[in-house]
N, C-alpha and C positions, 0 to 999 in steps of 0.2 A: 383691526387685530386678527380677529377669530378669522375673518374670509381669508387675511394672508397665511395662517398656519393651515388650514384646510387646503390651500392651492400648495403648499409646501409639502404635506401628506402624499396628495396625490400626485405630485410629481416625483417623487419617492418611488411610488408605486411603480410608475409609469418606466421608471427607470429600469423596473427588473427584480428589484428588492424593497424591504421594507425594513427599518431599525426601530418599528414600534413593538415595546416589548420583548426584546431579544435581548440574548446574554452576550456577555465581553467574554473574548479568548484573546489571548497571544498563540500566533503558531512560531514554534521554533525548529529553524527549518536547519536542515543538515550542516548547512555552511554556520551556523551559529549564529545567524540575524534574526532577529527578533522582530515578527510584526503583529500588533496589536489593532484590534476593531472589533466590530460587531459581527454576530455568526448570522449571516445573512444567508437568505435561502430564495430559491428559484422553482420555477413551473407548479404546476398544480399539487404536486405530492411535494412541495414545500422542502426540498432538500438544499442541501450545502452540497453535499460531494456529486457531482454531474460528471461522468465520462473519463472519471479517475480523477479532478479536477477540486480541488477544497477552495473555499472564495471566503474572504474576508473584506469586511465594508470598514475603511480607514478614515479617519475624522475629516480629512478635508473632504468627503461626501464622494469618494471613489470606491473603487473595488480591485482587489489585488487578486490574482488567481496563482495556484501554485499545483502542480503536479503532485498526487499524494506523496509520492516516494520522495520528494523535497522535502516533506514535514514530517521532522521527528516526534513532536511532543506537540500535542494542543493543551496550552496551558489554563485553566479559569481562575486560580488563583494568586499564582503569583509565588514570589519567593524562593528556597531551595528545599528540594524535597529532602524528607528526612534518609537517612542510610537505610531503616528498614523498608522504606519505599522502594529505593533505589535495589537494596539488593533481595526485590520480588521479582525485579525484571527477568523475565527468560531467557535462557541462551540464546546467541544468535540475536537474530533481527526482528525475533518474535514481538508479541505486543501484549497491554497489559493495560488494565481501567484500575486507577487509583482514585479511590473514594475520599470524601470529605470528613468521614470519619475515622478515616485511618487503614482501613478493610482495604484490600485489593482482590481483583478479578480476572481472572485468565480468560481467553477469548479472542475475540476480532473485530475489530470497528468496523460496523456496517455504514451510517451516515449519522449527520445531527439534521433534527427535525423541528422547521419552522424556529431557530435560532432559540429552541428552549430546551431541546430534547437529545439524549443522546443514544441512539440506536445500537445496541451491543450484541454479538452471538458469542454465547457462552461455549465453553468447549465442548458439551454435551451438544452442541445444535440448536439449544433454545434461544432464540431471539427476545430480549428485552429493550423497553424505553426506559430511558431514567431521564430525570430532571436533570440540567445542567447543574442545578443550585444542588445538587449532592456529590457533583463530580468535583475531584481537583486537577485530575489531569487524564490527559490520555496519549498513552505512550505507543506511536504508529512505530517505531523502528530503536529497539532495546539497545542494539550497539550504537547507534548515533546518539539516543539520550545519556548512557553512559559516558560516552565524551563531551556530550554538552556540559554536564554538571560534574564534570573530572572525576566519577566515580572508579574506584580500584579495588574496591572491596569483593566479598565472595559473590559469585555466581550462581543461578539455580542452573539445574544440568536438562531441564524439560524442554521438549519440543513442540512447542503448541502448533495447531494448524496440521499436523501431521499424522492424524489421529486415523484418516481415510486408508493410508498406506503404509503406518506404522513409522520407524524411524530408520534415518540414513545408517548405513552400514560405514565400516572402516574403507575411505577412499573415496566416498560418493559425497556428490555436492547436492546440497538441500535447496531447491527452486520454489521457494512459497507461490503458492499461485495467484495471491495479493499483492507481490510487488510487481512492478515494470520491470526491471531487470536484477540478476541477482550477479555479482562480479565472482567470476570462477578461481580470480587471482593467474591464469594462465594467460598468457601475453603469447600470441599467434605471429605469423609473418604470413603476407599474399602467397597462397600456393602450398602453404601447409597441410596435408591431409589429417582431420582429426576424426578417431572414432568414437561414438558415443553411445553408450550401453544406457538405456533408460528404462526405470520400473516406476510404478505407483500409476495416480488418479486423483485428480483432481475435482472440486466441483467449481462451474463458473456461474452459478447462480443458486438460489434457495430452494428451487425446486428438487424434487425427489430426483427427477430423472434426468438433473442438469450434472452429470457429468463426464469426463473424459479422460481417455489414455492421453500419451503422446502424441498418437496422431491427430486427435482431435474429433471431436463432434460435428456433426452436419450444422450447416450455417455459415455463409460466408459473408464477410462485410467489409468495403472497403475502408473502413474504421480501421480494421483489424491491423497489428504491424505485418503481418502478412494475407494478403487480402484474400488469397486464392486458397488458402489452408482453413480447415475446420476450426471454429470455436476450441479454444481451451487445451490445443496442441504445443508441443515444445518448440520454442522458436530459439533462434541465437542472433547476436549481433557483435560484430567486431569495431570497435571504437565507434566512430559515428555512420559508418554505413550502414546500408539498406538491410533490415534483419530478412533472415532466411530461415525456411523450416527445417526442423529436424527430426520430429516425430520419433519412431523408432527405428527409423535408421541406422544401421551399426554397419552399414558397409563403407563409410568414410565420406566425408564433405570436404570441398578444398576452401580454404579459406581465401574472403575477397579481398583482404586489407591487412596492414600490419595494426596492430593494437592489441586492447586485451578484448578477451572472449567473454563475453556476458549472454546470461542465459534468461529466457524469460516463458510466460505463456501468452498464447494468442487469443488475446481478448481487449477490449477496447473500454469495458468498465471493471476494474479490478477490485472493487468496493465490497462486491457481492461474494467474491471468491473465499474457498478454501481448499485447505490439502496440500498435496508438493508432491513434486517429481524427485528422485533420487537417481542423480546421473554420475556414470564413472566416465573419465575422457583419458583416451589415449592418443596421444600425437605421434605424426611423422612430420620431422623438419626439413623441410627444403633445404636444399643448397645454393651459393647464390655465387 
């Protein structure tokens, strides 16, 4: 019996993750679906969020993987959040950490470590490791969380993650650096000419020199949405078409397809990003 248990544990580790001494969580997806299981981890750094994907080990011994932007809330305790907690959510798609003692913390989610720890970056930039046993919920997308819990009460007017560049001005779209795609609300047609006016600076990592303007910093990667562009640059996408570079180009870009215009940053790992670009859009519609 003991030998069989040991072999089972070895098999689990060989599969790439461990269920020993890890906490459980429920991923509440932006679609409303809920997936519960163990907070698994990978690599020597024992991380859950890898390459922009969150991972959860389900009861059937398998593992499910979701892009971070697919997950609205990571819930550790279940139940319905209080109105005070939901009222503390920042405006827009910002993030919030809710503690089990009823307090909340502004900042950005960094990762979950070893299945037992939440790594959280406070608004001032300080990174803290907190035991999951003290955390109630991680709100990864405030707007989606409000929809999930049918919250229609008062909202805060803060703009977290924008301290590097200030806040958005009237008519500007905020493109958070840790969100894969931001929906601009603009529907375009193939051949439309769209002009972008972009300002701001983002961080694409924890290091003090890891900053980028709209044109991106040095270092390309085939894993980036636009491999030929530097890390952290402003990129766009229309519907499901291929992403394209925008940067500081204000001369006009021809839209490649019909669909909704989305904006993002050129990075394959968004979990340690912070800051935002602020973009003003002017469109010239083609005639057909």
